[in-house]
N, C-alpha and C positions, 0 to 999 in steps of 0.2 A: 218805478220812479218814486222819489220821496221829496216833495217840494216845499212841505209845510209840516210842522209837528208842534206838540204842546209838552212843556215841562213845568208843572206847578209845584212840585215838591220842594220843600226848603233844602238848602245845601247841606244842613246837618243830617237830615234823613238820608240824603244821597251818599254822604260820606259813610255812614253807618252800613248802608246797604252794599256799597261797592268796597267797603274796607279800605278807605283811602287814608292816608297820613295827613296830618296838618301841614300847612295852615288851611283853615276853611275859607273858601271864597265867599265874598259878599256879592250875591247875584240874585236879581229879582225873578219871580216867576214869569212865565210867558205861556200865553195860550195860542199864540201865533208866531212861532219861530219861523223866520224867513231867511233865504240866502242873503249873505253880506252882514248878517247880525251875529253878535257874540252869543254863544251858548255854551254850557258846561261839557266837559270831556274829561275821561278817565285815561290817564296815561302812566306808564311805567317808567320810573326814573332808571336811566341806564347804568348808574353806578350803584345806588343804594338798593335797587330793586323794589322800592316801595311804590305803591299806586298814589297818584295825586289827582286831585279834582280841581279844574280850573277853567276859565273861559277862553275859547278860542273863536275865531271868526269862521262862519260856515261858508265854504266855497274855497276849494283847494287852489293855492298859489304854489305851483312847482319851484323848486330852488332855482332852476334855470330860466325862469320866466323873465322877460324884459321889464314888465310892469305887471300890476295887479288887476288890470281891466277885465281879464277873462275869468275871474274867480267864480262868479255866479254859474258859469257854464259848467264848472266842475263841482257842483254841489253834490253830485252823485258820481259813483264810479261802478260801472257795471262789472259784475264778478267774472263774466265770460272774458277770457283774454286779459285779466287784470295784471298778469305777471309780465306781459309784453308791452303793454301801453306805456309810452314814455312819460305821461303825466302822472302815472300811479305806481309803476313797477318798483321804483326806488323806495317810496313810502310803504309799499306793501311788504318789502323785504325787511325794512328797519323800523318803520314808525306806524305801527298799528295801535289803534285806541278803541275805547268804548264810548259810545255816544248815548247818555242817559236820556230817556224820553218817557213821558206817561202815555204817549200815544202819537199817532200820525194822522194826517188827513189825506183822503184821496177823493177824486171827483169821478162820478159814474154818469154816463150819458143815459138820460131817461127821457125819451121822446125828443123834443126840441131844446131841452135844457140839461144842464149838467148839475147833479145833486152832490153836494159834498157829504162825505161820510168820515166819522172818526173811527180809528181802529185802535184797539188797546189789547192788553193781556187780559183774558177773561178772569184770571186769578187776581187782578187788580194790583199786581207788582209792577215795579217800573221796568221798561225795557231796556236791554243792553244792545244797542245797534252797532254792528260792526263798522268801523270807521278808520280812516287813515289821516294823518296829520303831516304838516310840513312847516318848515321855518324859512322864511324869505326875507333877505335883508333889503330894507327899504332905502331909497336914495339918501335919506338923512343918517343912515347907519343903524337905525333901530331895526328890530326884528318884528316881523308880522307872522304870527303863528295862526294856521288855518286848518280846516278839516273837511273831509268828504265823507258821505255816507255810502256804504256799499249796498247796491241792490241785486236782486236775483229774480228768477221766474216766480210768479205768484203761486201760492197754493191754491187748492180748489175753491176755498171761500173768497180769498182776496181777488182771484180771477174774476169773480163776478163784479168787481169794481174796476180793476185795472190788471193789466198783464204783468206788472212788475211790483215788487214789494222790498222794502229794506230787509237786510239780513238781521234776524233777532237772535242773538246768541244766548243760549241757556248758561246758567252759572257754571256748569261742569266744563264748558268750552272756554271760559275766561282765561285760565292760566296759559293754555296753549296759544291763545290769540295775542295775549300781551307778552309772549315770550318768557313767561315764568316756568313753563314746563315744555317737555318735548311734545311735538305733535305737528301734523301737516295743517297749516293754516287755511290752505286752499280747499281742504276737505270739509272745512267748517261753513263754507259759504253755500248754504242750502236754505230752501224755504222752511219756515216753522210749520209744525203740524196745524192744519186747519182748525182743529178743535182748540187750540191754545187761544184764539183770538175772539174778541168780541167786536162787534161792528154795529153802528147806528147812524142815522141821518142827523145832520147838524145844519144850523142856519147858513143860508148862502152868503151872508156877510163876511164869513171866515175867509173868502177870497180877497178881501180888501186888507192890505198890509196895516192900514192905520188902526184896524179893529184889533183889540187885545184885552179880553176880559173873560170871566169864567163862563158867561153865557155861550161862548162859542162852542162848548162841548156839550151843551144841554141838547137834548133831542128835539128836532124840528118837528113841531106839532102838525104841520101842514104836508109833510112828506108821506108818501105811500110806498115804502120800500118792500121788496119781496121778503118773505119770512125769514130767509137765510141771512138777510142784512138788517135785522131789526132785533139785536140782542139787548139785554137790560145793560145800561151803561154802569160800568164799575165806578165811576166818578161822579160825585155830586158837586154841581157848581158852587162857588164860594167867593 
């Protein structure tokens, strides 16, 4: 599962990293992106073929939905059976996207409490999470564009925190995922190598939607994680 993540890099840096075309969105950083909030997504334009970076709302609303009330429940799409599930199969076939993230949060049961952990790429690079997007026409005629993050079984390291994890696509897989090159997108939905990830305990207040500052990705000094989940953080609070 992926129910919260952080994206602190400026749109300009993301546009350069993901090689997207203008215009550049004006979007603030967030250390606590939650379902039903807007966040940046990379999509391929069907006519020009160019990649574009822009804000969509997290929580998929299928084209056939009567209303948008169930969007938060579709924040994630399980990779298993994704080609058959009515909520995701059309988007998987036609509207795949990349969801930039600096990292995500997950909660681990430790005794009688749950300890939150931040997970990022050990290289310090942005993550490219596999995503789906949809357009849904609202009653007033305007279009609501939403996205979902695809999850898969956790790798050995992430399994110490949670049994699921988002699909993190390496750069070599982006063209096939976005439809820029030939390839089987279903074959790309696999866990990333355990050694690619850095993981460290963070403050419990990350669980509150209202909290949103760089201190959320700082190491929790009171936590006592197992050695496998206490990597040096690639990010400095700012």
